[in-house]
N, C-alpha and C positions, 0 to 999 in steps of 0.2 A: 413446463415453466415458460411463460410468456413474457415479452417485454414490449412496451409501447414505443421504444426507441428503434429507429430505422438505421441510425448511423451512430458508432460508438468509438471513442479514442481510448486507448490503454497504453500507458507508459509501463516500461519494464516488461514488455511482452515477448522478449526473447528467450525467457526461461521461467520456471517456477510458476507462481500463481497467476502472473500476467499471461503467460503463454496459454495456460489452460482455459483462462477466461476468454482469450481471443478465439481459441478453437471451439469452445462452447457456445459463444455468441455467434460466430460464423456458421456453425451447424444449424443455427435457427434461421438462416437466411439473411442475417443482419450484416451490414457492411461495417468491417472492423479495420480502424487505422491501428496497426500494430507498431508500437514505437519501441525502440531500444538502440543501444550503442552498436551491436553487432549486426552489420548489414548481411553477412553470411547466414546467420541464423534466422534472421527475419525473411531472407529470400527463400530458405527452406520451408519456413512456416507458410509462406504464400503458395507453395506448391501442394499443401495440404487442403486448401480451401481457396476457390476463386473469389470468396467474399472478403479476403484479408488484403489489405493494402499496406505494405511495409513502408515505415517511415524511420530512417536512421539518423539519430542525433544523440548527443550527450546532454543530459538534463543540467549538467553543471556548467555548460556553456550557453550563456543567456542569449547571445546572438543566434547561435544555431537554433535554439528552441523558438525564439521570436520568428525568424524567417521560415522555418519549417511549418509553424502552425498558422501563419498569417493568412493563407488562402486555402481553406479546406473545402471541398464541395463534392457532395453534400456536406452541410455543416453538421458535426455531431451534436446530439442533444444529451448524451451521456458521456461524461468525461471521467475516467477512472485513473487516479494518480497513484501509481504503485510501485514505480522505480525505487529501490532503496539498496543499502549495502550495510554490512555488519562487520566490525572488527572488535576484539576483546581487549581489556586492559588486564594484564597479568599481575597477581599479588597486590593489586592496589597502586603499582607504580605509574603515575601519570605520564602519558605520552601525547604531548600537545599536538604534534603532527598528526598521529592517528586520530585524535578527536576532531581535528579540523577536517580530515579526509571524510569522515563519516557524517558530520554536520553539512559539508559542502554537498554530498549527494542527498542525504535524507531530508534536510531542511531547506538549503539554499535551492537545491534541485526541485523541490516541491514548489517553493516560492517562484522560480522561474517559469514552470509551467503555468502555475495560477495567473502570473502576470500576462503571460502570452495569450491566454484563452479568455481573459475577464471581459474583453471588448465583444466577444463572440456570445457571452452568455445572455439568456433572456428567460422570459416566461416559461416555465415548465423544463427548463434545463436542470440537469442533475450532476453535481460534482460529487465523486466518491474519492475520499483521501485514505490510503491504506496506512494505519498506524500499527501499533502492536500492544499486546497486554503488558508487555514489558515497560511501557510508558507510564503505567499505573502503580506498579509495585518495583521497588528497588531489588535487582537481581544480582548475583555475584558476577563480576567481571564485566558487567554491562554499563559501566560509567559512560561511554561514548554512545552506544546504541540506544540504551534506555533514555538518556537524556534527549537524543534526537527525536525519539518517538513521543517523548512527553511535550516537546516543542510542537510537533506536528499536530498532536492531540488538541493543544491549546489554540493553535492556528485554525483547525477545522471547527472547533466549538465556537470561536469568535465569528468565523464566517457564516456560520449558522443563524447568528444574530444580525449581521451586517448585510447579508445577501437576501435575507428572507423578504424585505419590502419590494425586491426586484423580482420576486416570483422563483429564485433559484434555490433549489434544494441541495443541502450540503449533507453528506453522511460520512461518518468516520468508521473505520473498519479496524477491529481489534483482534487479530488472529492470535492463537496460541502457537505451539510448535507446529509447523508444516514441513513435510519432507520435500525439500527442494535442494538444488545445487548449493545454496547458500548454507542450509543447516546440515548438509552432508559433511561439511568441514568441522562441525562441532564434535568436541571430544568428551562430551558429558551426556549423561542420560537425559532424554527429553520425554517427560511424562505425556502420555495421552497424545502423541503426535498423530496428526492426520495426513492424508494424501492431498495432492493438488486437486484432484477431482472432488474430494470432500469440501476443500476450501472454496472451490468454484461454485458449488451447489449452495453452500451457506451464503456466500456473497451475493450471488444472483437473487436468491430468495429475499435477502435483506434489502436489496436494491428494488425488487418488484413491489415489496411492501412499503418502500420509502422510508425505511427506518433510519433514524438520526444516528444511531449507533448499532454496529453489527459485530456481535461477539461470537466467536467459535473457537474450538469446540465448546459447547455449552457448559459441560461439567467443569472442565479445566478453568475456563475464564470466569465462570461463576464463583469457583473457589478463590481465585486470585481477587475478584472484586470484594469478596467478604473479608479476605485478609487485609486489603486496603483500608478497611473501616476501623481496624484495631490500632492502638498505639504504635508508634513506629518500632519501639523496642520488641514488641510482641510480633510485629511484621517480620523483622529480621530473624527471629527464632523460628518461626514457622517456614519461612522461606529456605532457610538453611537445611531444614529437614526435607523439604520437598525436591530441592534441586541441589545436587552436590557440585562442588567446583570441579 
């Protein structure tokens, strides 16, 4: 698997999908700016490859994001915005503070990175935004997470229109369940869950093909995409039988 990019930036690289992407791209001899909140985890990641450059900041802190990403050299041409978080609503009892926390990381954090890098973007640059299949179908307890991912999906699809005249490619990634420290906290069955290695392969293939939408695993996400075409009453009935609370 090859890429035309010589320098790549990845947020959320201290664990999960972002970490695996950083390692896999670095193994190809590509310079990887690995971004995350944990300086300790990023420092360890750097010991695994000389091609990894750690950048520690919190995506929810706009000033930190702006200052850290202001002067990158060499400038990345592939930008993977992957940092995210998940918390669940129990029994449909709305917790506004919980929703705010999830939105702050997933939506505002994504916007902070996009704002910081937009002046760097030019012809043949590629921005990849990691959303979730949860943003396309309503899932139990996912009021906060699903809403945040639906917002990210809309943002990515709008940027595909608005940045196209500049020659900037925008892709949106729709994972199903991936075994990460985040999903390790889940207390329910996760059908067709895949490894971070599988996720990295699927995302890198989609990027190489410059796909606007990258769905994986294929069977699981295809099933959900079909469900999303049904009337909402049918969707809730089908989902309740696929995923237990």
